[in-house]
C-alpha positions in Angstrom: -6.1 -0.5 -16.3 -4.5 -4.0 -17.3 -2.5 -5.2 -14.1 -2.5 -4.2 -10.6 0.3 -5.7 -8.4 0.5 -5.9 -4.8 2.9 -6.7 -2.0 2.3 -9.9 0.0 4.4 -11.1 3.3 1.7 -13.7 4.1 0.8 -11.2 7.6 -2.3 -9.6 8.3 -1.8 -6.0 6.9 -0.7 -7.9 3.3 -3.4 -9.1 3.3 -5.3 -6.2 3.9 -3.5 -4.4 1.2 -4.6 -7.2 -0.8 -8.5 -7.0 -0.1 -8.6 -3.5 -1.6 -6.3 -4.4 -4.9 -8.2 -7.3 -5.4 -11.4 -5.6 -5.9 -10.3 -2.5 -7.5 -8.6 -5.5 -10.4 -11.8 -7.1 -10.6 -13.8 -3.8 -11.0 -11.4 -2.6 -13.6 -11.5 -5.9 -14.9 -7.4 -6.2 -14.6 -5.2 -9.2 -13.9 -3.4 -9.3 -10.3 -0.2 -10.0 -9.7 0.6 -10.9 -6.3 4.7 -10.3 -5.0 6.1 -11.6 -2.7 9.1 -9.4 -1.1 12.2 -11.5 0.3 13.5 -7.7 2.2 17.3 -8.3 1.4 18.5 -6.5 4.5 16.3 -9.0 6.8 17.9 -11.7 4.5 21.7 -9.7 5.1 20.9 -9.6 9.2 20.4 -13.3 9.3 23.7 -13.6 8.5 25.0 -11.8 11.2 27.0 -14.6 13.4 25.6 -13.6 16.5 22.4 -13.6 15.7 19.8 -15.1 17.9 15.9 -15.1 18.3 14.6 -15.4 21.4 10.7 -17.0 21.7 8.5 -15.5 23.6 7.2 -18.3 25.6 9.5 -20.4 26.1 12.5 -18.0 26.3 14.6 -20.5 24.6 17.1 -18.7 22.1 18.4 -20.1 19.0 20.7 -19.4 16.5 19.5 -17.9 12.7 21.5 -18.8 9.9 20.7 -17.7 6.1 19.7 -21.5 5.0 17.2 -21.5 7.8 15.8 -18.1 7.0 15.5 -18.8 3.6 13.6 -21.7 4.1 11.1 -20.2 6.5 10.9 -17.2 3.4 9.9 -20.1 1.2 7.2 -20.9 4.1 5.7 -17.8 4.1 6.1 -17.6 0.1 3.9 -20.4 -0.2 1.0 -18.8 2.2 0.8 -16.1 0.5 0.9 -17.2 -3.0 -2.2 -19.5 -0.7 -3.9 -16.4 0.1 -3.6 -14.6 -3.9 -4.9 -17.6 -4.8 -8.2 -17.6 -2.6 -8.7 -14.2 -3.2 -8.8 -14.4 -6.5 -11.3 -17.1 -7.2 -13.5 -15.3 -4.8 -13.6 -12.7 -7.0 -13.2 -14.1 -10.2 -9.9 -12.4 -11.3 -6.7 -13.2 -13.3 -3.7 -13.3 -11.3 -0.1 -14.7 -11.2 2.2 -14.9 -8.3 6.3 -14.0 -7.9 9.6 -13.8 -5.5 11.2 -10.6 -5.7 14.5 -9.8 -3.6 15.4 -6.8 -3.1 15.7 -3.4 -0.7 12.4 -1.6 -0.4 13.2 1.8 0.0 15.9 2.1 -3.3 14.8 -0.7 -5.2 11.0 -1.8 -4.7 9.6 0.8 -7.3 12.1 1.2 -9.8 11.8 -2.1 -10.5 10.6 -3.8 -13.5 7.7 -4.5 -12.4 4.9 -3.5 -15.2 1.8 -2.7 -13.1 -0.7 0.3 -12.7 -1.3 0.6 -9.4 1.2 -1.1 -7.2 -1.0 -2.0 -3.4 2.0 -1.5 -0.4 1.6 -2.2 3.1 3.5 -2.5 6.3 5.5 -5.8 5.8 6.4 -7.5 8.4 3.7 -5.7 10.9 2.6 -8.8 12.4 6.3 -9.6 13.7 8.1 -5.6 14.4 4.8 -4.8 16.7 2.7 -2.6 14.3 -0.4 -1.6 14.5 -3.2 -3.5 12.7 -4.9 -1.9 9.7 -8.4 0.4 10.2 -9.8 -3.2 8.6 -13.7 -1.1 9.8 -13.0 2.2 8.3 -14.3 2.7 4.7 -12.9 5.9 3.7 -11.1 5.4 0.2 -8.4 8.7 0.4 -6.5 10.1 -2.1 -3.5 13.0 -2.1 -4.1 14.9 -5.3 -1.8 17.6 -7.1 -3.4 18.4 -10.3 -0.4 16.2 -12.1 -1.7 13.8 -15.1 -0.3 10.8 -12.7 -2.7 12.3 -9.7 -5.3 12.1 -12.3 -5.5 8.8 -12.7 -5.0 7.9 -8.9 -8.4 9.8 -7.9 -10.2 7.7 -11.1 -8.6 4.9 -8.7 -9.8 6.5 -5.5 -13.3 6.9 -7.2 -13.5 3.7 -8.5 -12.7 1.8 -5.3 -15.0 4.3 -3.3 -17.9 3.6 -5.5 -19.4 1.3 -3.4 -23.0 3.3 -0.9 -20.8 2.8 2.0 -17.7 4.4 1.1 -16.6 7.6 1.3 -13.9 9.7 -0.9 -11.3 11.8 0.4 -9.6 14.2 -1.8 -6.4 15.5 0.4 -5.5 19.3 -1.6 -1.7 20.0 -1.1 -1.5 23.8 -1.2 0.1 27.0 0.6 -2.6 28.7 0.1 -6.7 29.1 -0.6 -6.7 30.3 -3.8 -4.4 27.3 -5.0 -6.4 24.8 -2.8 -9.0 25.7 -4.6 -7.6 25.8 -8.0 -7.1 22.3 -7.1 -10.6 21.6 -5.6 -12.0 23.0 -9.0 -9.8 20.5 -11.3 -10.7 17.5 -9.2 -13.9 18.4 -9.0 -14.4 18.3 -13.0 -12.5 15.3 -12.9 -14.5 13.4 -10.8 -18.0 14.6 -12.6 -21.7 13.8 -11.1 -19.3 12.3 -7.8 -17.9 15.0 -6.7 -20.6 16.4 -4.8 -20.2 12.8 -2.8 -16.3 14.1 -2.4 -15.0 15.6 1.0 -12.3 18.0 0.0 -9.4 19.0 2.3 -6.8 21.0 2.3 -3.1 19.5 3.1 -1.5 22.7 4.4 1.9 20.9 4.8 3.3 17.9 2.3 5.4 16.8 5.9 4.2 13.2 6.7 3.3 13.9 9.8 0.4 15.9 8.8 -1.1 13.6 6.7 -0.7 11.2 9.1 -3.2 13.4 11.3 -5.6 13.8 8.6 -5.8 9.9 8.1 -5.8 9.2 11.8 -8.9 12.1 11.8 -10.4 10.8 8.7 -9.6 7.0 9.7 -8.6 6.2 6.1 -9.1 2.6 5.4 -6.4 3.2 2.0 -4.5 5.7 0.7 -3.8 6.3 -2.8 -0.6 8.5 -4.2 0.8 9.6 -7.3 4.1 7.3 -8.1 6.4 10.4 -8.5 5.4 12.2 -5.2 7.9 13.3 -2.8 6.7 11.2 0.3 7.8 8.2 -1.8 11.6 9.1 -3.0 14.2 7.0 -1.7 15.1 6.9 1.2 11.5 7.8 2.5 9.1 5.0 1.2 10.4 2.2 3.9 9.9 5.0 6.3 6.5 6.0 5.1 5.3 2.7 5.5 6.4 1.9 8.7 4.3 5.1 9.9 0.9 3.8 7.5 -1.3 1.9 9.3 -3.5 1.6 6.4 -2.8 -0.4 2.9 -1.1 2.4 0.2 -1.6 2.0 -3.7 1.3 3.5 -5.6 -0.1 4.7 -9.3 2.0 5.2 -11.8 
């Protein structure tokens, strides 16, 4: 593993995604790249002439224009870069930073991001009222389908869950018990001696709602999934991130 990228927006949720990314980079000897996201949808909305901002305390109303939006995004980008540099220095990890503008739905996973792992979070959750990530939970959950990419996802999960207090949960999407057992044997063989401490759970339906239920029941701190999984196909990526209350690590 050579490069791990993490999306940032200077708020608490992306800070927790950064924590997982920097720990993984430290363990794997990989370089960390922070990518500050300028969501093109938000920028286009700011150009609407009737858009107004109402402050919650004073109830004052202010106009929002493109110039002001871009200025505030630059301030947030500097804050995100400072957060990245502090975390990377604390763990002695080489890092880089860049700003990326585009659509999270259609552009992000197809962008020229040369990373083995891309750590994503629900961007802007601190502003949109989303739930906070489970900062105290320790379970590392991975979706294993038997493909080469999901094997790399499983390896990533094993590295993140290497600390004694971490719990490793392997989700097995299968229509019946026979298919689930076959996947379990493949995953156990890949994990080797670490299979003894892993918890294998059959995912009977690949729908996001069923996945969310399991993540809630297991108090998962992070979900790891392969890049080409159907849950991440456009236009469902933004919807998937909006539903998850834990960071998502995408393995190529």
